[in-house]
Each structure stands twice: as C-alpha cells, then as structure tokens.
N, C-alpha and C positions, 0 to 999 in steps of 0.2 A: 589578475585583474578582471581579466574577463568572465571567471567565476567567482566575480565577487559582484560583478554588474549584474548578470543574467542573474544571480541571487536575490539582489537586490529591486530587481524587477517583478520575476516569480510571484517571491514569497507574500507581496502585498496581495496580488490579484488573487492567490489563491485561497489565504484567509478572507479576501471581500466574497468569493464564491464560495465560502464554508460561511460566511454568515450572513450572505441576503440575498444569494440567487434564489431562485424558485427548483422546487423538483427538477423539475425536467430540462431547467437549463443546466443545473449542477451536477444531473444523470449525463447530458449531452458532452459538458467537459469532461466529464469523468469517461466517458466513452471514447471519445476522441484522442485522449490521453491514455487508453488501452488499448486505442487500434495503435498509434505511432507505435506503444511498445510490443505490440503482437510482428507487426511490420519486421521490426529490428530482431526479436526472437528468432522470427523465421529465418533470414539471414544469417544467425548463427547457426540454427539448425543446420541451414544446407552446407555450412561449414564442415560438417559431418560428414559428406557425402550421401546424404541423403535428401530428395526432394521431399519436403512436406506438401502436403495438402492448402494451400493458402486460402481460395476461396472460401471452402470451407468452413476453413478458421477462423476468418473474418465472420462468417455467417453466426458461427454459434459463438462466438464471443459477443457479437450485439445481440441476438437471442438472451442474453442474460440478463444485459440492462431493461430488452422490454418484458420481460418476465415480469421482472421488479414493478416498472412501471405500469403496467397494465395489471398487475394484482393487485393495486391500491384499491381498498373500497371492499375487499374480497377478504381481509385478515393475511395475518402471517404463515399461517396455513395454505393458504394456494400459492403463496410466493414462492415456499420450501418445495411443495409437491413440484410446481414448474419446473422450478430447478435441479430437483432429482430428476423428473422426465429426461431433461436437458442432457444430462452427465449419464444418463442411463444408453440415451438411444444415441449419443453420440459416436460411441465407438463401433458400433453395426455400422451407422451409414458412411463412418470414414471406412471400414474394412471393405463395404460394399466397392465405394470408389477407387478403392485399392485394388480392386482385382481388373479393374480396367488399364493396369500400368501394366508398360510393355517388358520390364523389370518385374519380376513377380517377389526378387528375391529384397527389392526395395519397399514393396509395397507395406510389411509390418511395421518396418521403422518408421516410415511416412506417415503412416497414417496416427504409430504414438506418439512421433515428434506435433505433430497436429492437437492432438487432444491436447498433450501436457498443457498447452499454452491456455485453455479453459481452468485449471486450477492453479496452476503458476501466475497467472496476470488477470484475466475476467475475472472470477470469485474474489479474490482480497479486492479490488478497484468497487467491487459490486459492494463489498464488505462495507466501504467505507464510506459508500452512497448509504446505505443501510443506518451504519451509526449515525450519521447527519443526519439523515430523518426523523430519527428520533428524539424525544422532550431530551434537552441537555445535552444535543447528540455534538452540539459544538466543544463544549467541555472535552468529549473523548477524544476528538477529531483533533483540534488543537494538544491537547495531554499528549495522542500517541505521536502528531510533529514535531512535539518536541522532545519527546524519548528520543526519536529518531533523528532529526536534525542537528541537534545541539549537540548528541553524541558523534555523528558523525563529522562535523565540525572541528569539534575539542579532537576527535582521531586523529585528524589530517594535520592537524597546527601541531599539537603535541609529539604525533608521528614523526614527524619531519625534523622537529627541532630537538625532542631528547631519544628518539626512539631508538635504541641500542639491539632489542632483542627480537628476530623474527618470529610471529606469530604463525602464519601458514605459505612459508616460504614456496614450495610447491605451489601453490593456490592461487597468491599475491606475494610476490617477494617485497612489495612495499609497506603492507601492513602489520604494526608490531606490538609487540605487548604491552610497552608504555601506552599505545597509541589507544587498545583496545582497554585499558584499565579508565585511561583520562577517559572515553569516550560513556563509560558504565557511570563515573563519578558525575561528571558534569549534568547529565541525563537526568543521573536523581534529583542532583542541588537545585536545579531549574525545573523541573516537575512539583517537586514538593515547596518551590515557591510559589508553583503556579496554582497549586489545589489549594495550597494556604489562604491566596488572597482571591480565590474567586468570586465571594460578594463584591468585592472593589474592583475588580476587570468588569466583572457583569453592570456594575450600575454607570462605568464610563462606557463600556458599549452599551447600553440602554439610551443611556444620554444622545450618545451619537446616531442612533438609532441604527445599530447593524445586528441587533436580536429580533429575532423570529419570535410567532406568540408562542410561550411556554404552556399554556394552557389546553393543548391539545391529546389526543392518544398517541402512545406510543407504543412500538414492537416491544420495548423496556420495560418503563413504568412511566408511571407520570408522578412530577414531584416539582410543584410550583415553586418553593421558597429555596433562597439561593443559601449554603452554609458552606464550610470549610472543611474541606476534605481531609481527612484524618493523615497528619504526615508520615503513619507508619505505612499506611495502605497504598499511598501515594510513590513511597518509595519504593515497596516492593512491585507495585504495579509498573513502574519507570524502568524498574532493574529489568524485569521478565522480556518487557518490549523492547528495550535496549538491544540485550543479549538475541534475542530474533530479528532483530535488524542487521546486527552484526554478521551473525549466519546467513542472513538474505544477500548481504554484501558480497561474503564469500563463495555463496553459490553461484553467484551470476560470472564471478570473476574463474570460478572453474568452467563456468559454461565457455565463457570467452578463452579462455587458455586452450581447452581442447578443439575449440573450429579454428586456432590459432588469428585470432583479431584482439586488438586491444580496445577498443572500445564499441560497443554496440551501435551508434551510427554518431551523426554530426547535427544532428538538430540543436542541440543547447551548446553555443559555444562557452567554452573552461568546463565544462560538464560531459563533453562525451553528446551522447544519444539520451532520448526518453529514457529508455530501460536502465541506462546509467545513474540517473536522478532517481530514478523509483526503487532501483533493484532490493535494498533494504528497507523499503515500505511493503514489498509483496511478502516478507514473511512476518513482519510488522503487523499488520491490517488482521489478520486472521486470529493473533494471538492477543490482540488488544479487544477484539470483538468475543471474547468466549470469556476474557478478563470482566469484560464491562458488563458481560450477562451474566456473570457471576456475584461478583461484588460492585459493580455500577451504582444501585441502591444506596447501597453504604456509602460511597462515594461522593454522592451530589448531597447526603442526605445529614452527611459528617459524623 
C-alpha cells in the first residue's frame, strides 16, 4: 500500500515538472534527485570497505548541471565541451585528493568509486534534462518513463503471481523470467498506444495549458506539427529502452548485494531509497537519448 500511495503522489508531480516547469526549476529538481541518489550510492560504496570522496563527488555532480545551464545560448557544442572537460579533469583532481589519505591503498578505490557517480548517476539525469529541453522533449521523456515504469510494475505483479523461473538468482533472487517478459510486453504495448495517440494526447495537454511552446530551436530538431509515431518504431524503441532499464535494475541489485544492504535508503516509503526508485532509469536514459538522437525525427514526424 505504501508503494502505491508513494507512486500516486510522485508520478503526477514528476509529469507536471516535465510539462510545465521552467528549465531552471526542472534542472534544480533533477539535481536534487541526483544528489539524493549520489548520497545513497556513496553509502553503498562505503559498504565495500573503501571510503569515497563525498564532497568532491557532490561538487562534480552539481557541476554537470551547471555546465548545461550556463551553456544555454552558446550552442550544444559548448555544453558537450564543458562536460568532456569535467569528465577528463575529475579523475586527476580525485587522485590528487587521494594523495592526502593516510592509507594510500584506499586512495585508488575511493577515487574510482567517487568518479563512477558521474557516469552512473549524474550524466543520465543530465540527459533527462537535455531531452526534456528539446522540442517535443515531453514526448521523449514520457515515452521513456512509460517504457520503464510500466515495465517495472508489470514485472513486479506478474513475477509475484506467476514467476517460476529465476532470472538472476545470484544478483536478485526475487526477479523472474516471467516478470522480465511481462515487463517487456507491457512496456511495448503501452508505448505503442502512447505513440499512436500522440496527436490526441497533445490536444488534451494543450487545452489544459500543460505544453510549452514547441516553436523554438532544439538540440535535436524542430518539428511543430504533431503526428502519430510509427508503431514499428515505437515498439522497437520501447523494447530497447525497457531491456536497458531491466539491466539497470539488476546492476543496482548487484551493487547492494556486494555491499550487504537490502535497500539504498528509506527516503521513499514502499520504494526504499531514491536510487532504488531510479536505478532502471539510469541505464534507460542514456539509451533513450541515443535512440531519439538517431530516430527522434522519424518518431515525431511519422
């Protein structure tokens, strides 16, 4: 019951932010989610017996979002260059900080664990903001959310009621093959319906004044007219995103099992911690971003 109530509260708030929040507010909310997830990740990392560099990790995670925000108006190239520089220099500064550790045997593991938070948590959530800020970004973001959320819900209920064959017993004993198949099937079905009914959905959202202006420049492309997404393309994109999400869920399970913890935290009643809630998204978002960079124009123009 706690899980359902938490979802009923959070999902409308998340969608409202996707549709209506100005960029600075959406970035701030996403950054707060990232910082909460990083906090929990660092706690898991410490469970392996090596203390990460917590303050530097928070600073670099925040810097990712600052680079994106302050590069607005200079083009996508400035943002990419800033992020690349951050990723290139972060390891060196972490290793410099590591030289001050009393136990130098823990220097490299601590620095490596801190650095991993950038590609594992910071960058995927930044890509969420990049997708959302593009023209038709709400379509891409909601489609990705459906591929992940619907699949996660189907896997949980079908796995509990019909699951017989373990998917990865060493990593996550509760996950089943039946649940994984249900996750894929339901996610593809719902995403195909979403893609087909985009014009109608956009009309409803427009009347409710929930859509932002679609006539501006985009990092991806400009497409002011709503069309139905090709069903075959929606199915293919949903399948790939859902599979990536399932791997993301398994990865966090492996991290927690290695650290000897059940949940990453207790922030969300019924869901565990923030990292437990977004673990699937962390793999799905980079995959979705690349797919929509390649096929997004076909998706929105039919």
